[in-house]
N, C-alpha and C positions, 0 to 999 in steps of 0.2 A: 504495499500500501502506500501512495507517492504521499512526504507529508508537503503539502501543496503551499505553506510558509516559507519554509525554508528552499525549495526549487523557486521559489518564487527570488526567496532577497540572493540566493547562487545566480539566477540569470541577469538578474540589476549586475551581481555585482565584479559578471567580466565586463562589464561598459565603465560603474564609477565603484568609486568608492565608498560605504555605509559607516557610520560610528553606531556600539549597538543602541545607544540612544534614537538615531536616522534609522536605525532598523524598526525598531519597534514606532515610531511614528508610522514610518508605512506598513507596519501590520494591522495597526490601527486604522486606518484607514480603506483597508481592502476586504472584501470577502469574496468565501470560495463559492461555488455554486456548480452541482453536477447535475447535468441532463442525458435523458437515455436518447437514445438513438433517436430520429425522428422527432424529434423536439425542437422550436424554431427556441432561440435568442430572441431571433428581431423577428418583426413581422413586416412587409410593407406595408406604410400607412399609418404607424405605431412612430413615434419618436424612440433616437438610441440614447438611452440615459446613461449607458455604459462601456468603456472600452474591453475586451473581452481576452487577458493574457491564455491561452491555451496550452492547460499542464497536462492535457489526456487527454488522445479521442481525436477528433479530424470534421470541417468544417467547410457549407459550402454557401460562399456568398450568389445571392442569383437575382432578378428582376424578371416578376410577369408582366409580360405587358398586355396590352387590351385585348387584343386573341386568343387571349390562356397562353401564350407559348413563355418556358423557363429560356432563360439569358441566364447562364453561367460567369459571373466574372473571373471570383476568385475563390483560390483551396486555404483551407490553413488548414496546420497541425502542430504539435507540439512545438513549445517558444515562437510560436506566429502571437501574432494579433486579430482580432475579427471584431469588426465596427466598420458602421455607418459614420464616414468624417463629416460627410459635410453634415448629415443630421443631430451627429452627437454635437460638433463643436457652436453647430449656427444654432441650436435647441431647433431644428426642420422635423416638418415628417419624414420618416424615409420612406423611399423610392428601393428599397432589396432586402430581401429576405438574408437570414444569416441559421441555418437550421444543419442541425450535428447529424452526420452521416454516420457517428457510430457513437454508445458512451460517451460524453465528455463532460474533462471538467476544467471549468476554468475560474484565474483569479480575476475578480470586476471590481473595474475600478470608475465611482461615477464622477459626472464634471465638476460637483460641488468638492469631490475628495482631493481628484485632481490638482483644479486651482488653490485646497487648503497645502495639499503637498509643492507645487511649484513656492510658496510661500514659506514656507518649511525647509526645504529642503534642495538651495537654490540649483543644485546639480540632475538632480531630475527634471527641472524644466531644461534643461540642456537636454538630456537624455529624450527627453519625447518631443519633443523641437525635433532633434535629429531622426526617431524615429518618421515622425508625420513627415518628413521630406521625405525619406525612401519610401514610404507608402504612393505618395506623390511621381515622382522621379520614376518609377515603378511600373502605376498606370498611365504613365504618360508614353515609357516603355514602350506597355502593350497595346495602347492605340497607335501608335508609327506600327508598330509589327501586324498589327488587323490589319491596317487600309492597304501596308505593300510586300507583304510575305501571300506566298502559294500557302495552300493548306500542308501539303507536302513541308514545309519547310516549318512551318506552325507546329508541328507536332513533333519536327526534327530539335526546334528551339523547345520547347516544353520537356523533351523526354531529358536535354543534356540540364535547362535548369531546374530541372523539380523532378530529379528520376527515383525520388522518394512515391511520390504520386501513381507512379505507374500500377504497381500492387494495392496500392490502398485505394483507388479512386474508378470505379466501374467505366467500363468505356464508351457507354452512351454519356455519361457525365463531363469526360475528355473530348467530347464530339460535340455536346453543347458549350464548353469552353470556349473548344477551336473556332465555333459558328459553322462547324459542315458535319450533315450525316453520320446516323454511326455505321451506317452502310460505307460511306463514303471513307470514314476513317477506318473500315477496316481495309475495305482496298489497299488503303493508302500502308497502313502495318502489313500486310503481306506484300506490298514492291518490295516491300525492307528486305523484310527474311529472304529473301529469293536473292 
């Protein structure tokens, strides 16, 4: 059984140094929550009130369009964050869903508690600023890839950048993430194995 508090502190301390007092402050501002496979951390139309650090499990972030089609644009596993940043930062209604693909345990930090942590531990403000910048950079790269790469190139890049996803994410979800049909993804995979 994972001790979520020490796991989270160890994760933070790979980037910043915390005193014992600061560790206690962090732990007083976060909560641990378990979700079952299929449960939603966030549903489209609600407000994203927490950033979620994944201790164990897997999530997908997706949008349902007006025709009921699912568009997956992010997966998250251990040591990743699951959040709708525009909704979280701007207190807006979310356009996305975050759903657990397997039983998932997260550390949650509310918007209010994150602001308090910024004030009490200046290194955390820097840590999260860099984290949010990296999210923005990753999303921009993904947009460019979607606009300019072929389906085969997108798949190769996906498997290169996220090799751990191949065994954890069903192929039809990978197809949705890449913006292709599952049949076409199957053809691409068959071509590559020949």
